[in-house]
N, C-alpha and C positions, 0 to 999 in steps of 0.2 A: 843182513844188516850192512849197510854201506859204511865204509871206513874212509871215504874220500875226504872228509873234513879233518882227518888225522893223517897228514902226509908221512909221519914217522912210521905208521903201520903200513900204509899203502905202498911205500917204497921198499918195505922189507928191511928197513934199517933199524927197526926197533926190536931188540931181541927179547925184552922182558914182557912177553905177552902172557903175563901171569893172571891170576884171578882178579886182581884189581882192575886191569884193563878190560878183561872180559865182562866183569860186572858193570863197571861204570859206563862203558860204551853202550851197553843195552839200556841201562837206566836213562842215560842222556837221550837215546833215541826216543824213548817214551816221552821224556820231558819236552823234546823238540817238537813233538806233535801237539803240545799244549802251550801255544804262545801266550795265552792269558790264563794263568793257573796259580793255584796255591800249592806249594810244594813243602813238605815237611822232611827235614833231616832228623830222623829219630835216633837218639844217641849221638848227637852231633859233636859233643865234647868241645874242646877248644879249637877244633879245626886244624889238626896238626899237618894234614896233607896240603894245606894251603901254602906251606913253605917247603914242600918237597923239592929235592934237588933236580928232579926230572920235570921239565916244563909240561910234558904231556899229562902227567898226574895232576898237576895244578889246574890245568884246563878242564880235565874230566870231572873233577869234584866240584867245580864252581858252577852251580845250576842257576845262578842269578842271570836275569835278562830283562829287557824292557817289557813291562806288562805282567811280569811274574812277581810273586811274593814268596820268598823262601824263609821258612820258619824253623829255627833250631829248637829241639826239645831234648832235655837230658835231666837225669837226677843230680848231675854234678853242676854246681854253680859256675864252673869254668865255661859252660856254654855261653854265658854272657860275653865272653871274650872272643867268640868265634867270628872271624872276619868274613866268612862266606855266607852269612845269613843277613836278612833284612831286619829280623827281630828274633829274639830268643826267649824261651820260657823254661822254668824249672818244673819237672814232674814231681808231684807230691802225692804220696800214698797211692801210687799207680795211676792217678788220674791225669789225663792229658788235657791241659787247659785250653781246649779249642771247642768250637760249636759242632753239633752233630752235622755230618755230611758237608763239612766246610773245606775239605782237602781233596785235591785231584790226584796227587802222587805222594807216596811216602817212600823215602829211601833210608835204609838202615844198614850201616856198614860195620861189621864186627860188633854186633849188639846182642843178638839172640842168645848167645852163649852165656850172657850175664843175667838174663831174665829169670827171676826166682818165683814169679807168679804168672805163669803163661796164660792162665784162664783170664785174668784181668787184662793182661797185655793184649791178647787176641780180641777181647771184647771192646777195648778202647780203640784199637786200630780199626775195627769194623765200624765203630760208632762215628769216628771223625771222618772216615773216608766216604766219599760219595759213591753211589752206584756206578759201576763202570770204571772206577778209579783203580790204581795199581799200588801194590805194596811190594817193594823190591828190597831184598836183603842178601847180604853176603855173610856167611858164618861157617865155622868149622863143622864138619860132620862128626857127630859123636863117636862113630866107629871108624873114622879115618885116622891117619898118622898124628895129626895135630891134636884131635880130640882125645885119643887114647893117651898120648904123651902128657897133655895138660891134666887129665884126670888121674894119672898115675903120680903126679907131683902135688903135694898139698898146696893149697892156695897161698899159704904163708911163705912158700919158697918160690913162687912164680917169678917175682921180681928179681930174685937172685939168679935164677936159671936164665931168664931172658937177658940179664945183664951180660951173660957170656955168649948166648946164641945171637942176640940182637943188640950189640953195644950201642947202636944208633938210637935205640928206643928209650925214651925218657921213662923213669920209674912212675911218674905221675899218670902215665897212660896205661898202667897195668892195674886191672880190676879183677875181683874174684869171679870165677866162672862156676856155673852149675849145670849146664848142658841139659836143660829141660825142654828146649825147642830145637833140637839139633838132629832129628831123624825125620824121615818122611812120615812115619807114623805120628810123631808129635805134631807135625804141621797139619796133617789131616784131622787130628783130634781138636786142635785149637783154631783151625781155619777150615771149617767143614766144607766139603766139596759141594754141599747143597747151597752154600753161600759164596764159594770162591772157585775160580778156575785156577788150576795149579800147573805151573811149569817149574820144575826143580831139576837143576843140572849139576852133576858132580864134576869137580875140576881137580886138576893135578895138585900135588903138594906145593907149598910155597918154598922156593929156594932159600928165602931169607931165614927160614927156620933151621937151616943148616949152619947158620951163622958164618963165621970165618973159616969153617972147616970144609975144605974142598972135598975130602973123602966122604963126609956126611952128606953133602949136597949131591954127589954122584950116586951114593947109595939110595937116597930118596928118589932120585930120578929113575933109577933102575927098578926100584920097587913099583913105582907108579906105572911102568910099562906093562906090568902084569896084574895090576889092581883093577877089579871090576868097577864099573861106574858107580855102583851103590856104595862102594867103600872108598871113594875118592876123598881126599883130605878136606875139600871145601865144597859147600853147597852154594850155588847161585840160585836164589829163590825169587820167582816172579809170580805173584798172586794177583788175580783181578777179581774185584768184588762184582758179583752178578747183579 
């Protein structure tokens, strides 16, 4: 995958090649092959990365382009405020308010860990996506450092803990997690290989989860050096509907 359109990466001057960059560069590569397309940001929320302090992040997450239609979907009404979409809709009772086979690409960033009805979710993604279309998702691995840590802490305390580890993160962006779509087995169950081509990549832990504590960040990086791919902290998921 070429990075020539991102000089920060090409020049080697961008040091935070974390899962966000890895995920969004790949998703954008797919989008760029679809000059006239309907793209869904599933779990779009209020679009907090639109105001990220790093310009590269802001460019990566903005999928709008002439001839494209970017639709935001979320159960949270805050999606109506998302500045990166051409239109936005609220998901009700698990139903995605779009026509069958009407979407070319679905991008879902930090959403799968919140899905409490994976069967309905998978069926709806399959329904709205055309044959040959892509579903791209970034999510914690249930058995990685982030997933284990999140499941060890009650949902009611997540906001309090993240206030320490990630003081830059607004409490309104913290939602309950269930981790029902966060293993390769879960993905194969709800996105059958009879219907989907699977590319699932494990990626290193996020330095941000070490918060302001340098020792914790170093420990996380050290652990990641000896962690097998299947236990990496983050899954980068690219599924293509057959």
